[in-house]
C-alpha positions as CSV (number, residue, x, y, z in Angstrom):
1,M,0.0,0.0,0.0
2,N,1.4,3.3,-1.1
3,E,0.5,5.7,1.7
4,T,1.3,9.3,2.4
5,S,2.7,10.1,5.9
6,T,1.1,12.8,8.0
7,P,3.2,16.0,7.8
8,I,2.3,17.3,11.3
9,D,4.0,17.3,14.6
10,R,1.8,15.1,16.8
11,K,1.5,16.2,20.4
12,G,0.9,12.9,22.0
13,P,-2.2,10.7,21.9
14,P,-5.7,12.2,22.1
15,R,-7.0,12.8,25.6
16,Q,-10.4,11.8,26.9
17,S,-11.4,15.4,27.0
18,D,-11.1,15.4,23.2
19,A,-14.0,12.9,22.8
20,L,-17.0,14.0,20.8
21,S,-20.6,12.9,21.0
22,R,-22.4,11.2,18.1
23,I,-24.6,13.3,15.8
24,G,-28.0,13.6,17.6
25,S,-31.1,11.9,16.3
26,T,-32.8,15.3,16.0
27,A,-30.0,16.9,14.0
28,E,-30.3,17.3,10.2
29,P,-26.9,16.2,8.7
30,H,-26.5,15.6,5.0
31,E,-25.1,12.4,3.5
32,M,-21.8,12.3,1.7
33,R,-21.3,9.3,-0.6
34,D,-18.8,10.5,-3.2
35,P,-15.5,8.6,-2.6
36,F,-13.6,11.7,-3.7
37,D,-15.2,13.8,-1.1
38,I,-14.8,11.2,1.6
39,G,-11.1,10.9,0.7
40,E,-10.7,14.7,1.0
41,A,-12.4,14.7,4.4
42,L,-10.2,11.9,5.7
43,T,-7.1,13.5,4.3
44,A,-8.0,16.8,6.0
45,L,-8.3,14.9,9.3
46,S,-4.9,13.2,8.7
47,L,-3.2,16.6,8.0
48,S,-4.8,18.3,10.9
49,G,-4.3,15.5,13.4
50,E,-7.8,16.0,14.7
51,P,-8.8,13.3,17.3
52,I,-11.2,10.6,16.2
53,T,-13.8,9.4,18.7
54,V,-14.6,5.7,18.2
55,F,-17.7,4.1,19.6
56,P,-17.5,0.3,19.3
57,A,-21.0,-1.3,19.1
58,G,-22.4,-1.9,22.6
59,W,-19.8,0.2,24.4
60,I,-20.6,3.3,26.4
61,E,-17.2,4.8,26.8
62,P,-15.5,5.6,23.5
63,L,-12.0,5.0,22.3
64,L,-9.8,7.8,20.8
65,A,-7.6,7.6,17.7
66,R,-6.3,9.7,14.8
67,I,-6.1,9.2,11.0
68,E,-2.5,8.3,10.4
69,S,-2.5,8.4,6.6
70,V,-4.7,8.2,3.5
71,D,-3.7,6.3,0.4
72,P,-3.3,8.8,-2.5
73,E,-4.8,6.4,-5.1
74,L,-6.8,3.7,-3.4
75,P,-9.8,4.1,-1.0
76,H,-7.7,3.0,2.0
77,F,-6.6,4.8,5.1
78,V,-4.8,3.9,8.4
79,I,-6.2,4.7,11.9
80,D,-3.7,5.2,14.7
81,F,-4.8,4.0,18.2
82,T,-1.7,5.1,20.0
83,G,-2.6,5.7,23.7
84,S,-5.8,3.6,23.4
85,E,-6.9,0.1,22.8
86,R,-8.2,-1.2,19.5
87,P,-11.9,-1.9,19.1
88,P,-13.2,-5.5,19.2
89,A,-14.2,-7.1,15.9
90,G,-17.4,-5.7,14.5
91,K,-19.1,-2.4,14.0
92,A,-17.9,0.9,15.3
93,T,-19.1,4.5,14.8
94,L,-16.4,7.1,14.2
95,V,-16.9,10.8,14.9
96,A,-14.5,13.8,14.2
97,S,-14.6,17.5,13.9
98,L,-13.8,19.0,10.4
99,G,-12.0,22.3,11.0
100,G,-14.5,23.3,13.8
101,N,-17.2,24.0,11.1
102,A,-18.7,20.5,10.8
103,K,-18.9,17.1,12.4
104,L,-18.2,14.0,10.4
105,Q,-19.6,10.6,11.4
106,F,-19.4,7.2,9.7
107,E,-19.4,3.5,10.5
108,L,-16.9,0.7,9.9
109,D,-17.5,-3.0,10.3
110,Q,-14.2,-5.0,10.3
111,S,-11.8,-7.2,12.4
112,W,-9.7,-4.2,13.6
113,K,-6.6,-6.3,13.3
114,P,-3.3,-4.4,13.7
115,A,-1.2,-3.6,10.7
116,P,1.9,-5.8,10.2
117,A,4.3,-2.9,10.6
118,N,2.7,-1.3,13.7
119,K,0.4,-3.0,16.3
120,L,-1.3,0.3,17.1
121,H,-2.3,1.0,13.4
122,V,-5.4,-0.4,11.8
123,Q,-5.9,-0.4,8.0
124,A,-9.4,0.3,6.8
125,E,-11.3,1.0,3.6
126,F,-13.4,4.2,3.0
127,P,-16.9,3.9,4.4
128,P,-19.6,3.8,1.7
129,S,-21.1,7.0,3.2
130,C,-20.6,9.6,5.9
131,L,-22.9,12.0,7.7
132,V,-21.8,15.6,7.8
133,L,-23.4,18.1,10.2
134,N,-22.5,21.7,9.4
135,R,-22.2,24.1,12.3
136,R,-22.1,27.3,10.2
137,A,-24.6,30.1,10.9
138,A,-25.3,30.5,7.2
139,R,-26.5,27.5,5.1
140,R,-23.8,26.4,2.8
141,V,-24.3,25.1,-0.8
142,E,-21.6,22.8,-2.2
143,T,-21.1,23.4,-5.9
144,P,-21.0,20.5,-8.5
145,V,-17.8,20.2,-10.5
146,G,-18.2,22.3,-13.6
147,V,-17.5,25.6,-15.4
148,H,-20.6,27.4,-14.2
149,Y,-19.3,28.0,-10.7
150,L,-16.4,30.4,-10.9
151,A,-14.9,33.6,-9.2
152,S,-13.2,36.1,-11.6
153,F,-11.1,39.0,-10.3
154,R,-7.9,40.9,-10.8
155,I,-4.9,40.8,-8.5
156,K,-1.6,42.6,-9.1
157,G,-2.8,43.4,-12.6
158,A,-3.5,39.8,-13.5
159,E,-6.8,38.2,-14.3
160,M,-7.7,35.3,-12.0
161,E,-10.4,32.7,-12.5
162,L,-10.9,30.2,-9.7
163,P,-13.5,27.5,-9.2
164,L,-16.0,27.9,-6.3
165,Y,-16.0,25.1,-3.8
166,D,-19.1,26.3,-1.9
167,F,-21.0,29.4,-1.1
168,S,-23.5,30.8,1.5
169,Q,-25.2,34.0,2.4
170,G,-22.0,35.0,4.3
171,G,-19.3,34.2,1.7
172,V,-17.7,31.8,-0.7
173,G,-15.1,29.1,-0.7
174,L,-12.6,28.9,-3.6
175,R,-10.1,26.3,-4.7
176,A,-6.7,27.1,-6.1
177,T,-3.2,25.7,-6.7
178,P,-0.4,27.0,-4.4
179,E,0.9,29.0,-7.4
180,Q,-2.4,30.7,-7.9
181,C,-2.4,31.9,-4.3
182,F,0.5,34.2,-4.9
183,G,-0.5,37.7,-3.6
184,L,-3.3,36.3,-1.4
185,H,-3.2,36.4,2.4
186,V,-5.7,36.4,5.2
187,G,-7.2,39.9,5.4
188,K,-6.7,40.6,1.6
189,K,-9.6,42.5,0.1
190,L,-10.7,41.5,-3.4
191,E,-12.7,44.1,-5.1
192,G,-15.3,43.7,-7.9
193,V,-15.3,39.9,-7.8
194,R,-17.7,38.4,-10.4
195,L,-19.2,35.2,-9.0
196,Q,-20.9,32.8,-11.5
197,L,-23.2,30.7,-9.3
198,G,-24.4,28.2,-11.9
199,P,-25.7,28.8,-15.4
200,S,-28.5,31.3,-14.3
201,L,-27.0,33.6,-11.7
202,A,-24.0,36.0,-11.7
203,I,-23.3,38.6,-9.0
204,T,-20.5,41.0,-8.2
205,A,-19.2,41.7,-4.7
206,D,-16.1,42.6,-2.7
207,L,-14.6,39.8,-0.8
208,E,-12.2,39.5,2.2
209,V,-9.9,36.4,2.5
210,R,-10.5,34.8,5.9
211,L,-8.9,31.4,5.5
212,L,-6.1,29.8,3.5
213,R,-5.9,26.0,4.1
214,P,-3.6,23.7,2.1
215,F,-4.9,20.2,1.3
216,R,-4.2,17.4,-1.1
217,T,-6.7,15.7,-3.4
218,F,-6.5,12.4,-5.2
219,L,-7.1,13.9,-8.7
220,L,-5.7,17.5,-8.5
221,G,-2.7,17.1,-6.1
222,E,-1.8,20.0,-3.9
223,Q,-4.6,22.5,-3.5
224,V,-5.5,25.5,-1.3
225,Q,-8.9,26.2,0.1
226,I,-9.6,29.9,0.2
227,G,-12.4,31.0,2.5
228,C,-13.8,34.5,1.8
229,S,-16.5,36.6,3.5
230,F,-18.5,39.3,1.7
231,A,-16.9,42.6,2.5
232,S,-19.4,44.6,0.4
233,I,-22.6,43.4,-1.4
234,S,-25.7,45.4,-2.3
235,M,-29.0,44.7,-0.6
236,Q,-30.5,43.6,-3.9
237,M,-27.8,41.0,-4.5
238,Q,-27.9,39.9,-0.9
239,Q,-31.6,39.2,-1.2
240,T,-31.1,37.4,-4.5
241,L,-28.3,35.3,-3.0
242,E,-30.4,34.5,0.1
243,R,-33.3,33.4,-2.2
244,F,-30.9,31.2,-4.3
245,V,-29.3,29.6,-1.2
246,T,-32.7,28.9,0.3
247,T,-34.7,27.8,-2.8
248,G,-32.2,27.3,-5.5
249,T,-34.1,29.8,-7.7
250,P,-32.4,33.1,-8.5
251,E,-35.5,34.5,-10.3
252,R,-33.4,36.4,-12.8
253,R,-30.8,35.6,-15.4
254,A,-28.1,37.8,-13.9
255,V,-27.7,40.7,-11.5
256,A,-25.5,43.7,-12.2
257,R,-23.7,45.6,-9.5
């Protein structure tokens, strides 16, 4: 198995205070089934070193672990149980925090046998689906892969066009290569950004960069997530965006600034 090592300085095994609860029965998570998206989520957990709370079936007290590595090509990953015991054979529910903005939960059903090279490591295949509970104040809309979701703007005299990862009433998420991020930093203001939100809606707004997070994808390699909030947007466009986020209907072909 060709696995990538986790490029973080681990600060010891997770503590019991790191444990998370399962997603509640009254919550309204959405289901993630795309192996690409699941791989990205697991890779983000591997890079951040976020603790994973493991609930073996029938157990009350959870175990704690981390994602050690994710295979860059195959739907496989390795769980590190350093400082804890391994679950017994059978089902277990795993819960983790994704960057503080969402909770990820999925189930695995396996033997939980140790990896040959490390008795504290367990190899696993991607789950067929995950539950994701967003904690953001504004509802987020994830964009499908395609040319109709783009952000166009100028920076240092050069024209930039980046794909949108998601958007909400409060801002947008962009995806870029490390080279495309030259000149961008947290706090950077982007003026007159044209946002193409699908084939039937385009708006223009000023953005402020609030987050730059590097990550790695299976298909695109090294990428950077760019989180931006709206620094300036007209009331008309805000209402149009709110209507689109809520109902998916922009009610007009395009909106000019």
